PATI-638145 format. One record per residue (C-alpha): residue number from 1; residue in one letter; chain; z negated, y negated, x. Coordinates in Angstrom, 3 decimals. Layout:
num = NUM	residuo = A	cadena = A	Z = Z	Y = Y	X = X $
...
END
This chain:
num = 1	residuo = V	cadena = A	Z = 52.745	Y = 46.572	X = 50.319 $
num = 2	residuo = A	cadena = A	Z = 51.180	Y = 47.988	X = 53.462 $
num = 3	residuo = V	cadena = A	Z = 53.290	Y = 45.919	X = 55.850 $
num = 4	residuo = G	cadena = A	Z = 52.803	Y = 42.628	X = 54.058 $
num = 5	residuo = S	cadena = A	Z = 49.091	Y = 43.186	X = 53.557 $
num = 6	residuo = I	cadena = A	Z = 48.200	Y = 44.348	X = 57.060 $
num = 7	residuo = A	cadena = A	Z = 50.234	Y = 41.549	X = 58.641 $
num = 8	residuo = A	cadena = A	Z = 47.626	Y = 39.193	X = 57.181 $
num = 9	residuo = L	cadena = A	Z = 44.814	Y = 40.801	X = 59.165 $
num = 10	residuo = D	cadena = A	Z = 43.346	Y = 40.235	X = 62.628 $
num = 11	residuo = I	cadena = A	Z = 43.112	Y = 43.889	X = 63.756 $
num = 12	residuo = K	cadena = A	Z = 40.439	Y = 42.994	X = 66.342 $
num = 13	residuo = K	cadena = A	Z = 38.058	Y = 41.719	X = 63.689 $
num = 14	residuo = D	cadena = A	Z = 39.246	Y = 43.065	X = 60.328 $
num = 15	residuo = Y	cadena = A	Z = 39.154	Y = 46.559	X = 58.848 $
num = 16	residuo = M	cadena = A	Z = 41.316	Y = 48.598	X = 56.450 $
num = 17	residuo = I	cadena = A	Z = 40.843	Y = 51.747	X = 54.443 $
num = 18	residuo = T	cadena = A	Z = 43.153	Y = 53.427	X = 51.948 $
num = 19	residuo = A	cadena = A	Z = 43.853	Y = 56.473	X = 49.814 $
num = 20	residuo = Y	cadena = A	Z = 46.003	Y = 59.517	X = 50.555 $
num = 21	residuo = R	cadena = A	Z = 49.359	Y = 57.636	X = 50.649 $
num = 22	residuo = D	cadena = A	Z = 48.420	Y = 56.317	X = 54.083 $
num = 23	residuo = H	cadena = A	Z = 51.589	Y = 56.718	X = 56.207 $
num = 24	residuo = G	cadena = A	Z = 52.863	Y = 53.146	X = 55.861 $
num = 25	residuo = H	cadena = A	Z = 49.404	Y = 51.699	X = 56.448 $
num = 26	residuo = A	cadena = A	Z = 48.954	Y = 53.685	X = 59.644 $
num = 27	residuo = L	cadena = A	Z = 52.318	Y = 52.552	X = 61.004 $
num = 28	residuo = A	cadena = A	Z = 51.662	Y = 48.977	X = 59.996 $
num = 29	residuo = C	cadena = A	Z = 48.381	Y = 48.824	X = 61.947 $
num = 30	residuo = G	cadena = A	Z = 50.195	Y = 50.067	X = 65.066 $
num = 31	residuo = M	cadena = A	Z = 49.380	Y = 53.777	X = 65.223 $
num = 32	residuo = D	cadena = A	Z = 51.590	Y = 55.964	X = 67.340 $
num = 33	residuo = P	cadena = A	Z = 54.395	Y = 57.652	X = 65.199 $
num = 34	residuo = K	cadena = A	Z = 54.134	Y = 60.723	X = 67.470 $
num = 35	residuo = A	cadena = A	Z = 50.476	Y = 61.177	X = 66.791 $
num = 36	residuo = L	cadena = A	Z = 51.079	Y = 60.700	X = 63.080 $
num = 37	residuo = M	cadena = A	Z = 53.896	Y = 63.252	X = 62.962 $
num = 38	residuo = A	cadena = A	Z = 51.801	Y = 65.734	X = 64.947 $
num = 39	residuo = E	cadena = A	Z = 49.060	Y = 65.284	X = 62.392 $
num = 40	residuo = L	cadena = A	Z = 51.558	Y = 66.106	X = 59.634 $
num = 41	residuo = F	cadena = A	Z = 52.430	Y = 69.275	X = 61.602 $
num = 42	residuo = G	cadena = A	Z = 48.756	Y = 70.200	X = 61.985 $
num = 43	residuo = K	cadena = A	Z = 48.877	Y = 69.963	X = 65.741 $
num = 44	residuo = A	cadena = A	Z = 46.121	Y = 69.277	X = 68.260 $
num = 45	residuo = T	cadena = A	Z = 47.835	Y = 66.029	X = 69.428 $
num = 46	residuo = G	cadena = A	Z = 47.596	Y = 64.570	X = 65.964 $
num = 47	residuo = C	cadena = A	Z = 45.560	Y = 61.465	X = 65.219 $
num = 48	residuo = S	cadena = A	Z = 42.906	Y = 63.647	X = 63.510 $
num = 49	residuo = K	cadena = A	Z = 43.447	Y = 66.580	X = 65.915 $
num = 50	residuo = G	cadena = A	Z = 45.513	Y = 68.413	X = 63.304 $
num = 51	residuo = K	cadena = A	Z = 42.502	Y = 68.851	X = 61.008 $
num = 52	residuo = G	cadena = A	Z = 43.329	Y = 66.137	X = 58.442 $
num = 53	residuo = G	cadena = A	Z = 47.000	Y = 66.364	X = 57.734 $
num = 54	residuo = S	cadena = A	Z = 48.991	Y = 63.972	X = 55.608 $
num = 55	residuo = M	cadena = A	Z = 46.085	Y = 62.500	X = 53.657 $
num = 56	residuo = H	cadena = A	Z = 43.712	Y = 61.813	X = 56.556 $
num = 57	residuo = F	cadena = A	Z = 45.229	Y = 59.552	X = 59.170 $
num = 58	residuo = F	cadena = A	Z = 42.529	Y = 57.737	X = 61.121 $
num = 59	residuo = D	cadena = A	Z = 42.223	Y = 55.387	X = 64.100 $
num = 60	residuo = A	cadena = A	Z = 38.835	Y = 53.735	X = 64.621 $
num = 61	residuo = K	cadena = A	Z = 40.084	Y = 51.739	X = 67.594 $
num = 62	residuo = R	cadena = A	Z = 42.568	Y = 49.961	X = 65.346 $
num = 63	residuo = H	cadena = A	Z = 39.971	Y = 49.634	X = 62.602 $
num = 64	residuo = F	cadena = A	Z = 41.952	Y = 51.988	X = 60.318 $
num = 65	residuo = F	cadena = A	Z = 39.416	Y = 54.173	X = 58.617 $
num = 66	residuo = G	cadena = A	Z = 41.652	Y = 56.528	X = 56.629 $
num = 67	residuo = G	cadena = A	Z = 43.383	Y = 58.118	X = 54.575 $
num = 68	residuo = H	cadena = A	Z = 41.084	Y = 59.680	X = 51.931 $
num = 69	residuo = G	cadena = A	Z = 42.038	Y = 62.565	X = 49.612 $
num = 70	residuo = I	cadena = A	Z = 39.413	Y = 62.168	X = 46.950 $
num = 71	residuo = V	cadena = A	Z = 40.678	Y = 59.655	X = 44.313 $
num = 72	residuo = G	cadena = A	Z = 38.641	Y = 56.469	X = 44.541 $
num = 73	residuo = A	cadena = A	Z = 36.262	Y = 57.673	X = 47.267 $
num = 74	residuo = Q	cadena = A	Z = 37.526	Y = 55.090	X = 49.779 $
num = 75	residuo = I	cadena = A	Z = 36.558	Y = 52.181	X = 47.471 $
num = 76	residuo = S	cadena = A	Z = 32.832	Y = 52.679	X = 48.023 $
num = 77	residuo = L	cadena = A	Z = 33.350	Y = 53.276	X = 51.750 $
num = 78	residuo = G	cadena = A	Z = 35.356	Y = 50.043	X = 52.042 $
num = 79	residuo = T	cadena = A	Z = 32.628	Y = 48.207	X = 50.246 $
num = 80	residuo = G	cadena = A	Z = 30.137	Y = 49.630	X = 52.697 $
num = 81	residuo = M	cadena = A	Z = 32.292	Y = 48.399	X = 55.559 $
num = 82	residuo = A	cadena = A	Z = 32.254	Y = 44.893	X = 54.097 $
num = 83	residuo = F	cadena = A	Z = 28.429	Y = 45.156	X = 53.825 $
num = 84	residuo = K	cadena = A	Z = 28.373	Y = 45.969	X = 57.549 $
num = 85	residuo = L	cadena = A	Z = 30.343	Y = 42.849	X = 58.374 $
num = 86	residuo = N	cadena = A	Z = 27.807	Y = 40.744	X = 56.487 $
num = 87	residuo = Y	cadena = A	Z = 24.787	Y = 42.573	X = 57.884 $
num = 88	residuo = Q	cadena = A	Z = 26.002	Y = 42.257	X = 61.467 $
num = 89	residuo = K	cadena = A	Z = 27.149	Y = 38.610	X = 60.772 $
num = 90	residuo = E	cadena = A	Z = 30.703	Y = 39.386	X = 61.882 $
num = 91	residuo = D	cadena = A	Z = 33.687	Y = 37.229	X = 61.107 $
num = 92	residuo = G	cadena = A	Z = 35.922	Y = 39.826	X = 59.548 $
num = 93	residuo = V	cadena = A	Z = 37.296	Y = 41.116	X = 56.259 $
num = 94	residuo = V	cadena = A	Z = 38.037	Y = 44.492	X = 54.737 $
num = 95	residuo = L	cadena = A	Z = 41.276	Y = 45.432	X = 52.998 $
num = 96	residuo = C	cadena = A	Z = 40.514	Y = 48.326	X = 50.611 $
num = 97	residuo = F	cadena = A	Z = 43.592	Y = 49.966	X = 49.123 $
num = 98	residuo = S	cadena = A	Z = 43.659	Y = 52.205	X = 46.045 $
num = 99	residuo = G	cadena = A	Z = 46.201	Y = 53.357	X = 43.513 $
num = 100	residuo = D	cadena = A	Z = 46.390	Y = 52.649	X = 39.820 $
num = 101	residuo = G	cadena = A	Z = 45.026	Y = 56.103	X = 39.169 $
num = 102	residuo = A	cadena = A	Z = 41.725	Y = 55.188	X = 40.827 $
num = 103	residuo = I	cadena = A	Z = 41.071	Y = 52.118	X = 38.649 $
num = 104	residuo = H	cadena = A	Z = 39.301	Y = 54.149	X = 35.966 $
num = 105	residuo = Q	cadena = A	Z = 36.952	Y = 55.819	X = 38.389 $
num = 106	residuo = G	cadena = A	Z = 33.336	Y = 54.662	X = 38.038 $
num = 107	residuo = V	cadena = A	Z = 33.205	Y = 53.939	X = 41.800 $
num = 108	residuo = F	cadena = A	Z = 35.715	Y = 51.081	X = 41.371 $
num = 109	residuo = H	cadena = A	Z = 33.490	Y = 49.274	X = 38.914 $
num = 110	residuo = E	cadena = A	Z = 30.236	Y = 49.968	X = 40.840 $
num = 111	residuo = S	cadena = A	Z = 31.799	Y = 48.721	X = 44.048 $
num = 112	residuo = L	cadena = A	Z = 33.155	Y = 45.479	X = 42.652 $
num = 113	residuo = N	cadena = A	Z = 29.815	Y = 44.736	X = 41.042 $
num = 114	residuo = L	cadena = A	Z = 28.005	Y = 45.126	X = 44.313 $
num = 115	residuo = A	cadena = A	Z = 30.672	Y = 43.166	X = 46.181 $
num = 116	residuo = K	cadena = A	Z = 30.128	Y = 40.192	X = 43.976 $
num = 117	residuo = L	cadena = A	Z = 26.374	Y = 40.462	X = 43.980 $
num = 118	residuo = W	cadena = A	Z = 26.218	Y = 40.680	X = 47.771 $
num = 119	residuo = H	cadena = A	Z = 29.080	Y = 38.211	X = 48.512 $
num = 120	residuo = L	cadena = A	Z = 31.035	Y = 40.758	X = 50.517 $
num = 121	residuo = P	cadena = A	Z = 34.162	Y = 39.819	X = 52.494 $
num = 122	residuo = I	cadena = A	Z = 36.571	Y = 42.339	X = 50.969 $
num = 123	residuo = V	cadena = A	Z = 39.946	Y = 42.295	X = 49.279 $
num = 124	residuo = Y	cadena = A	Z = 40.526	Y = 45.194	X = 46.847 $
num = 125	residuo = V	cadena = A	Z = 44.210	Y = 46.022	X = 46.641 $
num = 126	residuo = C	cadena = A	Z = 45.485	Y = 48.194	X = 43.785 $
num = 127	residuo = E	cadena = A	Z = 48.926	Y = 49.590	X = 44.663 $
num = 128	residuo = N	cadena = A	Z = 50.214	Y = 50.037	X = 41.151 $
num = 129	residuo = N	cadena = A	Z = 53.240	Y = 52.268	X = 41.462 $
num = 130	residuo = Q	cadena = A	Z = 53.428	Y = 52.682	X = 37.699 $
num = 131	residuo = Y	cadena = A	Z = 52.464	Y = 56.375	X = 37.573 $
num = 132	residuo = G	cadena = A	Z = 49.277	Y = 58.342	X = 38.161 $
num = 133	residuo = M	cadena = A	Z = 50.854	Y = 61.736	X = 39.109 $
num = 134	residuo = G	cadena = A	Z = 53.185	Y = 62.152	X = 36.127 $
num = 135	residuo = T	cadena = A	Z = 51.497	Y = 59.838	X = 33.646 $
num = 136	residuo = A	cadena = A	Z = 52.674	Y = 56.277	X = 33.054 $
num = 137	residuo = V	cadena = A	Z = 49.977	Y = 53.574	X = 33.371 $
num = 138	residuo = Q	cadena = A	Z = 50.421	Y = 52.459	X = 29.738 $
num = 139	residuo = R	cadena = A	Z = 49.492	Y = 55.940	X = 28.554 $
num = 140	residuo = V	cadena = A	Z = 46.093	Y = 55.959	X = 30.284 $
num = 141	residuo = S	cadena = A	Z = 44.956	Y = 52.320	X = 30.349 $
num = 142	residuo = A	cadena = A	Z = 44.085	Y = 50.313	X = 27.267 $
num = 143	residuo = V	cadena = A	Z = 44.755	Y = 47.241	X = 29.437 $
num = 144	residuo = T	cadena = A	Z = 48.069	Y = 47.367	X = 31.336 $
num = 145	residuo = D	cadena = A	Z = 47.447	Y = 44.140	X = 33.263 $
num = 146	residuo = L	cadena = A	Z = 45.024	Y = 45.772	X = 35.707 $
num = 147	residuo = S	cadena = A	Z = 44.393	Y = 42.459	X = 37.571 $
num = 148	residuo = I	cadena = A	Z = 42.022	Y = 41.312	X = 34.758 $
num = 149	residuo = K	cadena = A	Z = 39.669	Y = 44.214	X = 35.236 $
num = 150	residuo = S	cadena = A	Z = 37.854	Y = 42.393	X = 38.027 $
num = 151	residuo = A	cadena = A	Z = 36.933	Y = 39.582	X = 35.620 $
num = 152	residuo = A	cadena = A	Z = 34.019	Y = 41.679	X = 34.362 $
num = 153	residuo = Y	cadena = A	Z = 32.373	Y = 41.111	X = 37.698 $
num = 154	residuo = D	cadena = A	Z = 33.397	Y = 37.444	X = 38.116 $
num = 155	residuo = I	cadena = A	Z = 35.840	Y = 38.393	X = 40.853 $
num = 156	residuo = P	cadena = A	Z = 39.235	Y = 36.604	X = 40.865 $
num = 157	residuo = G	cadena = A	Z = 42.165	Y = 38.934	X = 40.124 $
num = 158	residuo = K	cadena = A	Z = 45.891	Y = 38.446	X = 40.414 $
num = 159	residuo = Q	cadena = A	Z = 49.119	Y = 40.329	X = 39.953 $
num = 160	residuo = V	cadena = A	Z = 51.489	Y = 40.286	X = 42.913 $
num = 161	residuo = N	cadena = A	Z = 55.150	Y = 41.403	X = 43.253 $
num = 162	residuo = G	cadena = A	Z = 54.888	Y = 44.305	X = 45.686 $
num = 163	residuo = M	cadena = A	Z = 58.642	Y = 44.573	X = 46.116 $
num = 164	residuo = N	cadena = A	Z = 58.740	Y = 41.418	X = 48.218 $
num = 165	residuo = V	cadena = A	Z = 56.958	Y = 41.741	X = 51.584 $
num = 166	residuo = L	cadena = A	Z = 56.758	Y = 37.966	X = 52.138 $
num = 167	residuo = T	cadena = A	Z = 55.128	Y = 37.448	X = 48.766 $
num = 168	residuo = V	cadena = A	Z = 52.608	Y = 40.191	X = 49.505 $
num = 169	residuo = Y	cadena = A	Z = 51.838	Y = 38.617	X = 52.932 $
num = 170	residuo = E	cadena = A	Z = 51.268	Y = 35.195	X = 51.453 $
num = 171	residuo = E	cadena = A	Z = 49.012	Y = 36.351	X = 48.605 $
num = 172	residuo = V	cadena = A	Z = 46.933	Y = 38.745	X = 50.763 $
num = 173	residuo = L	cadena = A	Z = 46.588	Y = 36.066	X = 53.469 $
num = 174	residuo = A	cadena = A	Z = 45.177	Y = 33.655	X = 50.877 $
num = 175	residuo = A	cadena = A	Z = 42.710	Y = 36.295	X = 49.659 $
num = 176	residuo = V	cadena = A	Z = 41.751	Y = 37.232	X = 53.230 $
num = 177	residuo = N	cadena = A	Z = 41.039	Y = 33.573	X = 54.136 $
num = 178	residuo = Q	cadena = A	Z = 39.010	Y = 33.153	X = 50.959 $
num = 179	residuo = A	cadena = A	Z = 36.916	Y = 36.182	X = 51.814 $
num = 180	residuo = K	cadena = A	Z = 36.233	Y = 34.994	X = 55.341 $
num = 181	residuo = Q	cadena = A	Z = 35.504	Y = 31.350	X = 54.531 $
num = 182	residuo = Q	cadena = A	Z = 33.660	Y = 31.742	X = 51.193 $
num = 183	residuo = R	cadena = A	Z = 32.403	Y = 35.351	X = 51.351 $
num = 184	residuo = L	cadena = A	Z = 34.156	Y = 35.850	X = 48.041 $
num = 185	residuo = P	cadena = A	Z = 35.694	Y = 39.239	X = 47.189 $
num = 186	residuo = S	cadena = A	Z = 38.959	Y = 39.385	X = 45.312 $
num = 187	residuo = F	cadena = A	Z = 41.195	Y = 41.884	X = 43.592 $
num = 188	residuo = L	cadena = A	Z = 44.989	Y = 42.071	X = 43.819 $
num = 189	residuo = E	cadena = A	Z = 47.138	Y = 44.310	X = 41.610 $
num = 190	residuo = I	cadena = A	Z = 50.227	Y = 44.666	X = 43.726 $
num = 191	residuo = K	cadena = A	Z = 53.035	Y = 46.206	X = 41.583 $
num = 192	residuo = T	cadena = A	Z = 55.314	Y = 48.533	X = 43.444 $
num = 193	residuo = Y	cadena = A	Z = 57.187	Y = 51.776	X = 42.636 $
num = 194	residuo = R	cadena = A	Z = 57.295	Y = 55.358	X = 43.759 $
num = 195	residuo = Y	cadena = A	Z = 60.873	Y = 56.643	X = 44.015 $
num = 196	residuo = K	cadena = A	Z = 60.142	Y = 60.281	X = 44.566 $
num = 197	residuo = G	cadena = A	Z = 57.774	Y = 62.721	X = 42.883 $
num = 198	residuo = H	cadena = A	Z = 54.014	Y = 62.544	X = 43.229 $
num = 199	residuo = S	cadena = A	Z = 54.282	Y = 65.575	X = 45.522 $
num = 200	residuo = M	cadena = A	Z = 56.946	Y = 68.034	X = 46.735 $
num = 201	residuo = S	cadena = A	Z = 56.278	Y = 70.155	X = 43.623 $
num = 202	residuo = D	cadena = A	Z = 56.912	Y = 67.213	X = 41.235 $
num = 203	residuo = P	cadena = A	Z = 60.511	Y = 67.055	X = 39.816 $
num = 204	residuo = G	cadena = A	Z = 59.722	Y = 63.715	X = 38.222 $
num = 205	residuo = K	cadena = A	Z = 61.097	Y = 64.579	X = 34.759 $
num = 206	residuo = Y	cadena = A	Z = 58.763	Y = 62.091	X = 33.124 $
num = 207	residuo = R	cadena = A	Z = 61.144	Y = 59.172	X = 33.930 $
num = 208	residuo = T	cadena = A	Z = 64.829	Y = 58.556	X = 33.808 $
num = 209	residuo = K	cadena = A	Z = 67.314	Y = 58.368	X = 36.683 $
num = 210	residuo = E	cadena = A	Z = 68.323	Y = 54.958	X = 35.334 $
num = 211	residuo = E	cadena = A	Z = 64.754	Y = 53.658	X = 35.864 $
num = 212	residuo = I	cadena = A	Z = 64.628	Y = 54.917	X = 39.391 $
num = 213	residuo = E	cadena = A	Z = 68.047	Y = 53.495	X = 40.296 $
num = 214	residuo = A	cadena = A	Z = 67.050	Y = 50.096	X = 38.834 $
num = 215	residuo = Y	cadena = A	Z = 63.997	Y = 49.929	X = 41.076 $
num = 216	residuo = K	cadena = A	Z = 65.970	Y = 50.995	X = 44.121 $
num = 217	residuo = E	cadena = A	Z = 68.038	Y = 47.849	X = 43.618 $
num = 218	residuo = Q	cadena = A	Z = 64.769	Y = 45.935	X = 44.134 $
num = 219	residuo = D	cadena = A	Z = 63.916	Y = 47.845	X = 47.313 $
num = 220	residuo = P	cadena = A	Z = 61.693	Y = 45.714	X = 49.579 $
num = 221	residuo = I	cadena = A	Z = 63.730	Y = 46.460	X = 52.710 $
num = 222	residuo = L	cadena = A	Z = 66.985	Y = 45.372	X = 50.993 $
num = 223	residuo = I	cadena = A	Z = 65.318	Y = 42.226	X = 49.632 $
num = 224	residuo = L	cadena = A	Z = 63.988	Y = 41.246	X = 53.096 $
num = 225	residuo = Q	cadena = A	Z = 67.357	Y = 42.034	X = 54.701 $
num = 226	residuo = K	cadena = A	Z = 69.184	Y = 39.738	X = 52.269 $
num = 227	residuo = Q	cadena = A	Z = 66.620	Y = 36.981	X = 52.724 $
num = 228	residuo = M	cadena = A	Z = 66.818	Y = 37.142	X = 56.541 $
num = 229	residuo = M	cadena = A	Z = 70.600	Y = 37.211	X = 56.545 $
num = 230	residuo = A	cadena = A	Z = 70.750	Y = 34.258	X = 54.154 $
num = 231	residuo = E	cadena = A	Z = 68.505	Y = 32.320	X = 56.526 $
num = 232	residuo = K	cadena = A	Z = 70.676	Y = 33.461	X = 59.450 $
num = 233	residuo = L	cadena = A	Z = 67.649	Y = 35.211	X = 61.014 $
num = 234	residuo = L	cadena = A	Z = 69.381	Y = 38.608	X = 61.113 $
num = 235	residuo = T	cadena = A	Z = 72.951	Y = 39.863	X = 61.500 $
num = 236	residuo = E	cadena = A	Z = 74.448	Y = 43.089	X = 60.195 $
num = 237	residuo = A	cadena = A	Z = 74.864	Y = 44.355	X = 63.776 $
num = 238	residuo = E	cadena = A	Z = 71.191	Y = 43.616	X = 64.524 $
num = 239	residuo = F	cadena = A	Z = 70.124	Y = 45.405	X = 61.318 $
num = 240	residuo = Q	cadena = A	Z = 72.185	Y = 48.510	X = 62.179 $
num = 241	residuo = A	cadena = A	Z = 70.778	Y = 48.558	X = 65.744 $
num = 242	residuo = M	cadena = A	Z = 67.253	Y = 48.374	X = 64.305 $
num = 243	residuo = D	cadena = A	Z = 68.011	Y = 51.169	X = 61.867 $
num = 244	residuo = S	cadena = A	Z = 69.348	Y = 53.406	X = 64.673 $
num = 245	residuo = Q	cadena = A	Z = 66.233	Y = 52.657	X = 66.785 $
num = 246	residuo = I	cadena = A	Z = 63.909	Y = 53.628	X = 63.944 $
num = 247	residuo = K	cadena = A	Z = 65.769	Y = 56.886	X = 63.382 $
num = 248	residuo = Q	cadena = A	Z = 65.455	Y = 57.640	X = 67.078 $
num = 249	residuo = I	cadena = A	Z = 61.728	Y = 56.998	X = 66.974 $
num = 250	residuo = C	cadena = A	Z = 61.470	Y = 59.407	X = 64.016 $
num = 251	residuo = N	cadena = A	Z = 63.489	Y = 62.140	X = 65.855 $
num = 252	residuo = E	cadena = A	Z = 61.313	Y = 61.725	X = 68.954 $
num = 253	residuo = A	cadena = A	Z = 58.149	Y = 62.008	X = 66.858 $
num = 254	residuo = V	cadena = A	Z = 59.411	Y = 65.208	X = 65.227 $
num = 255	residuo = A	cadena = A	Z = 60.270	Y = 66.695	X = 68.624 $
num = 256	residuo = F	cadena = A	Z = 56.878	Y = 65.750	X = 69.973 $
num = 257	residuo = A	cadena = A	Z = 55.152	Y = 67.380	X = 66.971 $
num = 258	residuo = E	cadena = A	Z = 57.162	Y = 70.548	X = 67.215 $
num = 259	residuo = Q	cadena = A	Z = 56.391	Y = 70.953	X = 70.921 $
num = 260	residuo = S	cadena = A	Z = 52.668	Y = 70.132	X = 70.611 $
num = 261	residuo = P	cadena = A	Z = 50.118	Y = 72.966	X = 70.652 $
num = 262	residuo = E	cadena = A	Z = 48.171	Y = 74.057	X = 67.630 $
num = 263	residuo = P	cadena = A	Z = 44.398	Y = 73.583	X = 67.665 $
num = 264	residuo = G	cadena = A	Z = 42.552	Y = 76.383	X = 69.441 $
num = 265	residuo = L	cadena = A	Z = 39.993	Y = 78.533	X = 67.685 $
num = 266	residuo = E	cadena = A	Z = 37.195	Y = 76.502	X = 69.272 $
num = 267	residuo = A	cadena = A	Z = 38.358	Y = 73.535	X = 67.242 $
num = 268	residuo = L	cadena = A	Z = 36.814	Y = 75.148	X = 64.169 $
num = 269	residuo = Y	cadena = A	Z = 33.394	Y = 74.178	X = 65.525 $
num = 270	residuo = Q	cadena = A	Z = 34.202	Y = 70.799	X = 66.973 $
num = 271	residuo = D	cadena = A	Z = 33.556	Y = 67.444	X = 65.201 $
num = 272	residuo = V	cadena = A	Z = 31.640	Y = 69.284	X = 62.495 $
num = 273	residuo = L	cadena = A	Z = 28.058	Y = 68.395	X = 63.421 $
num = 274	residuo = V	cadena = A	Z = 26.682	Y = 65.419	X = 65.307 $
num = 275	residuo = E	cadena = A	Z = 23.529	Y = 66.432	X = 67.155 $
num = 276	residuo = N	cadena = A	Z = 20.664	Y = 64.046	X = 67.833 $
num = 277	residuo = Q	cadena = A	Z = 20.891	Y = 63.196	X = 71.539 $
num = 278	residuo = Q	cadena = A	Z = 17.342	Y = 61.818	X = 71.772 $
END
């Protein structure tokens, strides 16, 4: 979902903001894996200086504004970023990601209402991974087709197959172009799946092993690999070489994080208060 969506953006003009599952988004927008791993380790060389951790990746230069731990909080912030684009008469768009668990937060509905009223260039993306922590979507939502929720604000909504990166790219690109050309917000429910538990303490007993294995057969990487091989765009040898290269990047990132210093005590008082320079 992150790769297909962010590929549709112009990073120099466009912006993105997401929730606490932000690792893929950060990598997709070009952030340094070493700085990301160091942030996971709480080290001073991390992208947020070791203060944010897993949920708070951030890179203003790449227009990636987080990583937010409070459920739904980023939706209002993303809406504000889109307002800024309009106010400054900039030719850009905001991709605002959230999970299915954030859909029932009041901020989602308030933000969509304002986006339509003010003709904001924003694409709201709901990454529906089927479960909010340990609760299936159908147990908490009276409407299981989440894409129709934006209809209340006269904003077009659509369901997208999040297991196919090319499909995601095409649908998000269409929404991005619509936002830029017509100043029309849109809402995409991109259906995906979470293989592992919500957190390290989640054994995932609320679903069957058969369900998980069935989704693994639809893994986006496997689907893209098969598509590219069928089109003779990728060989098995090239795929294996790429896989080895990625593992090496990961190992180097871990080594960098382990060797990096922890923040000093003075860091407790840094980036806490912005003083008026006038």
